[in-house]
C-alpha positions in Angstrom: -20.2 -18.8 -17.6 -22.7 -19.4 -14.9 -26.2 -17.4 -13.7 -25.9 -16.1 -10.1 -28.2 -13.6 -8.3 -26.7 -10.6 -6.3 -29.4 -8.5 -4.3 -32.3 -9.9 -6.6 -30.2 -8.7 -9.7 -29.9 -11.1 -12.5 -26.0 -11.3 -13.3 -23.8 -13.8 -15.5 -21.1 -14.6 -14.0 -17.4 -16.3 -14.8 -16.9 -19.6 -14.1 -14.5 -20.0 -11.3 -14.5 -16.1 -9.8 -15.2 -15.6 -6.5 -18.3 -14.2 -5.3 -16.7 -10.3 -4.8 -14.8 -10.6 -8.7 -18.4 -11.0 -9.8 -19.8 -8.2 -7.5 -17.0 -5.9 -8.2 -17.3 -6.7 -12.4 -21.0 -5.8 -12.3 -20.5 -2.6 -10.1 -21.9 -3.9 -6.8 -19.7 -3.1 -3.7 -18.8 -5.6 -0.9 -16.6 -4.0 1.7 -13.0 -5.4 2.7 -10.4 -5.3 4.1 -7.7 -8.0 3.3 -8.6 -8.4 0.0 -6.5 -7.2 -2.9 -7.7 -7.8 -6.0 -5.3 -10.3 -8.4 -3.3 -9.9 -5.5 -4.3 -11.2 -2.4 -7.3 -13.3 -1.3 -7.4 -15.7 2.5 -10.5 -14.5 3.8 -8.6 -13.9 7.1 -10.6 -10.6 8.3 -14.0 -12.3 7.2 -15.1 -7.9 6.3 -16.3 -9.1 2.8 -18.9 -12.0 4.0 -22.4 -12.3 2.4 -25.7 -14.6 3.0 -25.7 -17.1 0.7 -29.4 -19.1 0.1 -28.8 -22.4 1.7 -25.3 -21.6 3.5 -25.7 -22.7 7.1 -23.4 -19.6 7.6 -22.4 -16.5 6.3 -19.7 -16.8 3.4 -16.9 -15.0 3.4 -17.1 -13.5 -1.1 -13.5 -13.1 -1.3 -12.7 -16.9 -1.3 -16.3 -18.4 -2.1 -16.4 -19.3 -6.1 -19.8 -18.9 -7.5 -22.0 -21.5 -8.4 -24.9 -21.6 -11.2 -27.8 -20.6 -9.8 -26.6 -19.0 -6.2 -28.5 -16.5 -4.4 -26.5 -14.1 -3.0 -27.2 -11.1 -0.3 -24.8 -8.6 0.7 -26.9 -6.0 2.7 -29.2 -8.1 4.6 -29.6 -7.1 8.6 -27.7 -10.5 9.9 -25.0 -9.4 7.5 -24.9 -5.8 8.5 -24.5 -7.2 12.2 -22.1 -9.5 11.7 -19.7 -7.0 9.9 -19.8 -4.9 12.5 -19.1 -6.8 15.3 -16.5 -8.1 13.1 -15.0 -4.6 12.5 -15.3 -3.4 16.2 -13.8 -6.5 17.1 -10.7 -5.6 15.3 -10.9 -2.5 16.0 -10.7 -3.3 20.3 -6.8 -4.6 19.3 -6.2 -1.4 17.6 -4.6 2.0 18.7 -6.8 5.1 18.7 -4.3 7.1 17.3 -5.9 8.4 14.2 -5.3 12.4 14.4 -1.3 10.9 15.0 -1.0 8.6 12.5 0.5 9.4 9.7 -2.6 7.2 7.5 -5.1 9.5 9.2 -7.5 10.0 6.5 -5.7 7.3 4.3 -6.7 4.8 6.3 -9.0 1.7 5.0 -9.8 1.1 8.1 -10.7 4.2 9.1 -12.6 4.1 5.8 -14.3 1.0 6.3 -15.2 2.1 10.0 -17.6 5.2 8.7 -18.8 3.2 5.8 -20.4 0.1 8.3 -21.3 3.1 11.3 -19.0 1.2 13.3 -20.1 2.0 17.2 -17.9 2.9 20.0 -15.7 0.8 22.7 -18.2 -2.2 22.9 -15.1 -4.7 23.7 -12.2 -3.3 25.9 -9.5 -5.6 26.8 -5.9 -6.7 26.7 -4.1 -5.6 23.4 -2.1 -8.7 21.8 0.5 -6.5 20.2 3.0 -3.6 20.9 5.9 -4.3 19.4 7.8 -1.5 17.4 10.8 -2.3 14.9 12.4 0.6 13.9 15.7 -0.8 13.2 15.6 0.0 9.5 16.6 3.5 8.1 13.9 2.8 5.1 11.0 0.8 7.1 8.8 1.1 10.5 6.9 -2.0 11.5 4.3 -0.8 14.4 2.5 -4.2 15.5 0.1 -2.5 17.6 -1.5 -1.5 14.2 -1.6 -4.6 12.2 -5.1 -6.1 11.5 -3.7 -9.1 10.4 -4.9 -9.1 6.7 -1.4 -10.9 5.5 -1.1 -8.4 2.7 2.4 -8.3 3.3 3.2 -11.4 4.0 1.7 -12.4 0.1 3.6 -9.3 -2.2 6.4 -10.3 0.1 6.3 -13.7 -0.4 4.9 -14.4 -3.7 5.4 -11.3 -6.0 8.8 -10.3 -4.7 9.7 -13.6 -3.8 11.8 -12.7 -0.7 9.9 -14.1 2.0 10.9 -11.8 5.3 7.7 -11.1 6.2 5.4 -14.2 7.3 3.2 -15.3 10.2 4.7 -15.9 13.3 2.7 -17.8 16.6 -0.7 -18.7 16.8 -4.1 -17.4 18.3 -3.1 -13.7 20.4 0.4 -13.9 20.2 0.2 -14.0 16.4 2.4 -11.3 14.7 3.6 -10.9 11.2 7.2 -10.4 10.5 10.7 -11.8 10.7 11.5 -14.9 12.4 11.2 -14.2 16.1 13.1 -12.0 17.3 14.5 -11.0 14.3 14.7 -7.6 13.2 14.4 -5.9 9.9 18.2 -5.0 9.7 19.1 -8.7 10.6 17.8 -9.9 7.2 17.8 -10.1 3.9 15.0 -8.0 3.5 15.5 -5.7 0.4 13.2 -2.3 1.9 11.5 -2.2 -1.4 8.5 -1.3 0.6 5.9 -2.7 -1.8 4.7 -3.7 1.8 3.8 -0.4 3.0 2.2 0.5 -0.1 -0.7 -2.1 0.2 -0.5 -2.2 4.1 -3.8 -0.9 4.8 -3.5 0.8 8.0 -0.2 2.4 9.7 1.6 -1.1 10.1 3.8 -0.5 7.9 5.6 2.7 6.8 8.3 4.4 5.3 10.7 5.9 8.2 9.8 9.5 8.3 12.9 11.9 7.0 10.2 15.2 7.1 11.6 16.5 10.4 15.0 16.1 9.4 14.1 18.0 6.2 12.3 21.2 8.0 15.1 21.1 10.3 17.6 21.9 7.5 15.4 24.1 5.8 15.4 26.3 9.5 18.9 26.3 9.5 20.4 29.2 8.3 23.9 27.7 8.1 22.8 25.3 5.4 22.4 25.6 1.4 19.3 22.9 1.4 19.0 21.2 -2.0 16.6 19.4 -3.7 16.2 17.0 -6.7 13.4 15.3 -7.6 13.2 11.7 -9.4 11.2 11.4 -12.9 8.4 8.9 -11.8 7.5 11.6 -8.5 6.3 14.4 -11.3 4.2 11.6 -12.7 2.7 10.3 -9.2 2.6 13.2 -6.7 -0.5 14.8 -8.4 -2.5 12.1 -6.6 -1.4 13.1 -3.3 -3.5 16.3 -4.0 -6.5 14.3 -6.4 -5.0 14.1 -9.7 -6.0 12.0 -11.9 -3.3 9.0 -11.8 -0.9 9.6 -14.5 -1.3 13.6 -14.9 2.3 15.5 -15.1 2.9 17.7 -12.2 6.7 18.2 -13.0 6.1 22.7 -13.1 3.8 22.7 -10.0 6.1 20.4 -7.9 9.3 22.6 -8.8 7.4 25.7 -7.6 5.9 24.1 -4.3 9.4 22.9 -3.5 10.4 26.6 -3.8 8.0 27.5 -1.7 9.1 24.9 1.0 12.0 27.0 0.9 14.7 25.0 -0.7 17.7 27.2 -2.2 17.9 25.4 -5.1 15.8 22.6 -7.3 17.5 20.1 -8.9 16.3 17.3 -11.1 17.8 14.0 -10.9 16.7 13.5 -15.0 20.0 15.2 -15.0 21.8 12.9 -13.4 20.2 10.1 -15.6 21.5 11.4 -18.7 25.4 11.0 -16.6 24.2 7.8 -15.1 24.0 6.3 -19.3 26.9 8.3 -20.8 28.8 6.2 -17.4 26.9 2.8 -17.9 27.0 3.0 -21.7 30.8 3.6 -21.6 30.9 0.4 -19.2 29.1 -1.8 -21.3 31.4 -0.7 -24.6 34.4 -1.2 -22.2 33.0 -5.1 -21.3 31.9 -6.1 -24.5 35.0 -4.7 -26.3 37.3 -6.7 -24.5 34.9 -9.5 -24.8 34.8 -9.3 -28.1 38.6 -9.0 -28.4 39.0 -11.9 -26.7 39.7 -10.7 -23.6 38.3 -11.9 -20.1 35.1 -9.3 -19.5 32.1 -10.0 -17.1 28.6 -10.5 -19.1 26.1 -9.9 -18.8 26.3 -6.1 -17.2 23.7 -5.4 -14.8 21.9 -1.9 -14.0 22.5 -0.5 -10.9 20.1 2.5 -10.2 17.5 0.5 -8.2 18.9 0.4 -4.1 16.1 -2.8 -3.2 17.7 -4.6 -6.2 21.3 -4.1 -4.8 20.5 -5.0 -1.9 18.9 -7.9 -2.9 21.8 -9.6 -5.0 23.7 -8.7 -2.1 22.1 -10.6 0.1 21.3 -13.4 -2.6 24.0 -14.0 -5.4 26.7 -12.8 -3.2 29.5 -14.1 -5.4 28.0 -12.5 -8.9 28.3 -8.8 -7.6 30.8 -8.3 -10.8 28.0 -8.3 -13.1 27.0 -5.2 -11.1 27.3 -1.8 -13.3 29.9 0.1 -10.9 27.8 3.2 -11.7 26.1 5.1 -8.2 22.2 5.7 -9.1 21.3 8.7 -10.6 20.1 10.5 -7.0 23.7 9.3 -6.3 25.8 10.9 -8.7 23.4 14.1 -8.2 24.7 14.4 -4.8 28.0 13.8 -5.5 28.3 16.4 -7.8 26.4 19.0 -5.8 28.9 18.9 -2.9 31.9 19.0 -5.4 31.1 20.2 -9.0 28.8 22.8 -7.5 30.0 23.7 -4.4 33.2 24.7 -5.7 31.3 26.9 -8.4 29.7 28.6 -5.7 33.0 29.1 -3.4 31.1 27.0 0.0 32.0 24.4 2.2 30.4 20.9 1.0 29.9 20.5 4.5 27.5 23.4 4.3 25.5 21.5 1.4 22.5 19.7 2.8 21.2 17.6 0.0 17.4 15.9 -0.3 16.3 13.7 -2.9 12.6 13.3 -3.4 12.3 9.6 -4.2 9.5 6.9 -5.5 11.7 4.6 -3.7 12.0 3.5 0.6 15.0 1.4 -0.5 16.6 4.8 -1.8 16.5 5.7 2.6 19.0 2.7 3.2 21.1 3.3 0.1 21.8 7.0 1.5 23.4 5.2 5.2 25.7 3.5 2.7 29.4 4.3 3.4 30.3 3.0 0.0 28.4 6.2 -0.8 30.0 9.0 0.5 32.8 11.5 -0.5 35.7 12.9 1.4 33.5 12.2 4.4 30.3 13.2 3.4 27.7 11.2 2.3 26.5 12.1 -1.1 22.4 12.8 -0.2 21.9 13.6 3.0 18.3 12.7 3.5 15.5 11.0 1.1 11.6 12.1 0.9 9.4 9.8 -0.3 6.4 11.2 -2.9 4.1 10.7 0.1 5.9 12.7 2.0 6.7 15.3 -0.2 3.0 15.5 -0.5 2.5 15.8 3.4 5.1 18.4 3.8 3.3 20.6 0.9 0.1 20.4 2.8 1.2 21.0 6.4 2.8 24.1 4.6 -0.6 25.2 3.9 1.0 25.3 0.2 -2.8 25.2 -2.5 -1.0 22.7 -5.2 -3.4 23.3 -7.5 -3.2 27.0 -7.6 0.4 27.0 -8.3 2.4 28.2 -11.2 4.5 26.2 -13.2 8.3 26.6 -13.3 11.5 25.2 -14.4 14.0 23.4 -12.7 17.2 25.5 -11.8 20.7 25.3 -13.9 23.4 24.0 -13.9 21.7 20.6 -12.8 18.2 20.9 -14.2 18.4 20.2 -18.1 17.7 16.7 -19.1 16.4 14.6 -22.2 13.4 12.3 -22.9 16.2 9.1 -22.2 16.0 10.0 -18.5 12.4 10.8 -18.2 11.9 7.1 -19.1 14.0 5.7 -16.0 10.7 6.1 -14.0 9.1 3.2 -15.9 10.9 -0.9 -16.5 12.4 -0.7 -19.6 13.5 2.8 -19.3 17.1 2.4 -18.6 17.6 -0.1 -21.0 16.0 1.7 -23.7 17.7 5.2 -22.8 21.1 3.2 -22.8 20.9 1.3 -26.2 19.4 5.1 -27.5 23.2 6.6 -27.1 25.1 3.0 -27.2 23.6 2.0 -30.4 24.6 5.7 -32.0 27.8 6.2 -30.8 28.9 2.4 -32.3 27.2 3.1 -35.8 26.7 7.0 -36.0 22.9 6.4 -36.6 19.9 6.4 -34.7 18.4 3.2 -32.9 16.5 2.2 -35.9 12.8 1.6 -34.0 10.1 3.9 -34.6 9.8 7.1 -32.2 13.0 5.7 -30.5 11.2 3.0 -28.6 12.1 -0.6 -28.0 9.0 -1.9 -28.1 9.8 -5.5 -26.7 10.8 -4.6 -23.7 7.9 -2.0 -22.3 5.0 -2.8 -20.3 4.3 -4.5 -17.5 5.7 -8.4 -18.3 7.7 -10.3 -16.1 10.9 -10.5 -18.1 11.1 -9.3 -21.2 13.6 -9.6 -24.0 15.2 -8.4 -27.3 17.6 -8.3 -30.0 19.3 -6.0 -31.6 21.8 -6.4 -34.6 24.8 -4.0 -34.8 25.7 -3.9 -38.9 27.8 -1.0 -40.5 29.7 0.4 -37.2 32.1 3.2 -37.6 35.6 2.4 -38.1 36.6 2.7 -34.2 34.4 0.2 -33.2 34.2 -2.2 -36.5 35.1 -5.1 -34.0 30.9 -5.0 -33.1 30.3 -5.7 -36.8 27.6 -8.2 -36.6 27.3 -8.6 -33.4 23.8 -9.3 -32.3 23.4 -7.7 -29.0 21.1 -9.6 -26.3 19.0 -7.8 -23.9 16.9 -8.6 -20.7 14.6 -6.6 -18.5 12.8 -7.4 -15.8 10.5 -5.3 -12.2 10.4 -7.1 -9.3 12.7 -9.3 -7.8 11.0 -12.5 -8.3 11.9 -12.1 -12.3 15.3 -11.0 -11.1 15.9 -14.5 -9.0 15.0 -16.3 -13.0 17.7 -13.9 -15.0 19.9 -14.3 -11.9 19.8 -18.2 -11.9 20.7 -18.2 -15.9 23.7 -15.8 -14.7 25.1 -18.0 -11.9 24.4 -21.1 -14.2 26.9 -19.4 -16.6 23.8 -19.9 -18.9 22.8 -16.5 -19.5 22.2 -15.6 -22.9 22.2 -12.1 -22.0 24.8 -9.0 -22.8 23.2 -6.3 -20.8 20.2 -6.8 -18.2 18.3 -4.0 -16.2 16.7 -4.8 -13.1 14.6 -2.8 -11.3 13.3 -4.1 -8.0 9.5 -2.8 -7.5 6.8 -4.6 -10.3 6.8 -1.8 -12.9 10.2 -0.4 -12.0 9.9 3.0 -10.1 6.4 4.2 -11.1 4.9 1.9 -8.2 8.0 2.2 -6.2 7.2 1.7 -2.4 7.0 5.2 -1.5 4.7 6.3 -4.3 0.7 7.3 -3.4 -1.3 4.5 -2.4 -3.2 2.4 -4.0 -0.8 1.1 -6.9 -2.3 -1.6 -9.2 -1.7 -1.9 -12.9 -4.2 0.4 -14.2 -2.3 3.2 -12.5 0.6 2.0 -13.3 -0.3 1.7 -16.6 -1.1 5.7 -16.5 1.9 6.4 -15.1 3.8 4.7 -17.1 2.1 6.6 -20.4 2.7 10.0 -18.4 6.4 9.1 -18.2 6.4 8.4 -22.1 4.4 11.2 -22.9 7.4 13.1 -21.3 9.8 12.2 -22.8 8.1 12.4 -26.1 7.7 15.9 -25.7 11.1 17.0 -25.1 13.0 18.4 -28.0 16.2 16.2 -27.3 15.9 12.6 -26.1 18.8 11.3 -26.3 21.1 11.7 -23.0 24.6 12.1 -24.8 22.6 15.3 -26.6 22.5 16.8 -23.4 24.7 20.4 -23.4 24.9 20.4 -19.7 26.3 17.1 -19.8 28.8 17.9 -22.3 29.8 20.8 -20.4 30.1 19.0 -17.2 32.7 16.8 -18.9 34.2 19.5 -20.5 34.6 21.6 -17.2 35.0 19.3 -14.5 35.2 15.2 -15.0 37.2 15.0 -17.8 35.8 11.7 -19.9 33.4 9.0 -19.1 35.2 6.2 -16.7 38.1 8.6 -16.2 39.7 9.2 -12.5 37.4 12.1 -11.3 34.4 9.8 -12.7 35.4 6.7 -10.9 36.0 8.5 -7.7 32.7 10.6 -7.6 30.0 8.5 -10.0 31.3 5.0 -9.2 31.1 2.5 -6.4 31.5 -1.1 -5.1 29.2 -3.6 -3.5 29.3 -5.6 -0.3 28.9 -9.2 0.3 26.0 -9.9 2.7 24.3 -13.2 2.9 20.7 -14.1 4.1 21.3 -13.2 7.5 24.1 -10.5 6.9 26.8 -13.4 7.9 28.9 -12.4 5.2 29.9 -8.6 6.0 33.1 -8.4 7.7 
């Protein structure tokens, strides 16, 4: 520890930490713009300047380490004037479209201006950048709003390990983006949207789908059906002032009905269905391997579209390791336009399916031609959690006063196993709950059905499960030690895929989620997102699971009914037709696409 003084207050600081970190830890607020705790610290905006006794110039507190005896002042006349000047220089190269900007009232630059009492247009001149890249179906880059904070560069390169966004050119010509002249849809962007969660302004945001959804709701010829992912209910409340991790499932369903949706289904229903299909696929591959037949192992989950796009670009020769299962919301979309349309006796062309997702990559996923049946896309539009929040506010709905209501049948019932799809490790745990019981006839031998080694926010988590005394039809599994791995975020995926590509992976089954922490911190979730918020959302997801009577996917009676009435058997002809897909070799610059 070292002793420092901030604003005449004696503080014991940790050796090696920055002035900013020491101040924040002691509840002394220093304004900032580019700094992001634990993620990004480069001092590019200089808004966090402070006066350090003995230093010739003002210091950027986010990058200057503390030293013993340091005397710091954060709010002197010199600091205030310089901070205001820096802010007004940033603003001079920024559009003043606050009222029409999607980030209005949630913009860090806007809030900063209010806090430091910024003045008007002291600096007027040429704007440095005006380009808009809307080539992607998921993310829009509006360079006129970019403040060059470089947060997105850090998250894309260091957190996700993709490297699509970088600093291009120098000086007045500096822009953040792919290599000069390239659009997002021409490179290996996974559309994970992590850049949109940490952008302080409106330079990076999801492509808006609200207008398309409103148009569908106003079209009397359409039956408009909505479904919601498990992670949405643990985060939507934050858009209305609730504490992170507050479950608002019932209010969300009521709000969707008030918006005018004809049916409100739960993506969790299809998460249970995914476990039946994916679990059967895993058993099929393991049976083949144990019988000495050719089988592609490890099998890897396929419900995260950002992860799927990543592996298609970066590991195109390893696509056979992916489960062929569509993601849950695409399964439910396919069933809505077949099973449900048949029940209603209406033409599937007259159904418009909307998915509310925590994910920006889902917007890309629904455009894939491999995810359509009979010439119709399985899902017609994707709203992020943030977009749904905006629609509810736009409609004048008082969210807090809403009564709770339940999802509609027949695709609204789910088990606790489906709820935990929303967090890292959840898909794996849900699959194990079913697969182990199918093979042995006994419940998964973990306390409260939770596989603790694969829970939490660690980058790569592993576990082993010994299968003893299996049922007679699975006698070949006796003595098998099932080795599993779980990762979230694409840097962890790279580590595991390097082993797979080298043929040295020790695992049978791997779960990959494209975003750190899984869907709870997807690219379409409310801002801000940090580990403390992730933990609260994670706890909410597990509490939803633990509060249900049925907690294993194969126990869902509506899933059983679906197979009896419509699908037949897992991995059967109709299941393959509606619930399974294939993948595309892309290459870094999409050069492998035919």
